[in-house]
C-alpha positions, 0 to 999 in steps of 0.5 A: 825352688821347685820348677817343673816344665809340663807339655801335653796335647790339648784336645780342646785346642787341637795342639800342644800346650805348655806351662811352667810350675813353680813352688811346692805348696800354698795357694794355687796361682793361675798366671797369664802372660801379657799380650800374645805372650808365652808361658816363660815370660814371667820367669824371663822377666824377673817376676819369679825372682820377685816372688822368691820368698813367697815360693820358698815359704810355700805360700803360693804355687804358680802355674804359668800358662801359655796363651792363644792370643795370636789365634784369638783376640789378636788374629785380625785375619778371622771374624770377631765371632771366630776370635771369641770362639777360639778364646772360649776353647782356651777358657775351656782348656783352662777349666777342664785341663789346667785346673784339674792338673793343678789340683792333681799337683796341689790340693789347696782349694784356694785359687788366685788368677793374676796377669799383667797387660792383656794377661790381666784381662784373662785373669779377671775375665776367667775369675768372673766367668768362673767364680766357683773356681776362683778366690782372688783376681789380680789385674795389673795394668789391664783392660776389661772392655774387649770390644775394641778387639771384636770390631763392635761385634755383639755376638753372644760369645764376644758378649760373654767374654767382655767383663764390662758387658756381661758383668753390667747385666748380671742379675742371677742371685747365685752368680752374684753371691759367688761374685761378691765372695771374690777378692778383686785387685786392680792396679794400674798407673794413672798415666796408663792409657787403660787407666779410665777403663779401670775406674769405669770397671771399678765403678761397675763392680761397685754398682753390682756391690762386688768388693774390690780395690783399685790401686792407682800408681803414680806415672805410667807403670806399665812395664815389668819393674812396676809389675814385679813390685805390684805382685809382691804387694798384691799376690797376698802370699805373705800374711804380713803384707796386706793387698 
């Protein structure tokens, strides 16, 4: 299996950023780590091993990015607007630096975003903000209302990074057309603390007539062994496995 380590200085973030690339061909997959996680978490926690057949057969190519969560949403030392601003810089880093890098390595136009726990927020928020770039969004055990990390702030930068907020008011026809072309898969345990939010979010998607599926797993299901099984089912690299 092809494995590559990459690091470069990001002008947008003002520091070095690292990522791991796995696979040689197939759909490009933007992989987000969990809360305040690192670019190597998926490898260390068995997610790459779980996707070995997908990678060996050239169905997918993974780009495991680093996070700046400790500098953004989890940074209680700065105001909510500053947390959101730092996250927006990260979002722009993904669009202007990571996506062009991925296309330089692999011209496949199909892009999947995926993450677990807080990584699910990143995967879904990124795809909804940039539906012109994404095709399939997969959120595992995620939370899609960022307001608890913003202390109730109604700042525009917070608002436009909160899927439960900005999606509810989306009415621009071209944006809605692009959003309705996305494949969105949400998976979470019934006993997960964020399960109710996933149901609410799925209902919001339905009201906006955005196709999606919500998979409720038995129990808590908020841990790496569950996410390994989920990603094997929902990543969609194997044409014989329906998400």
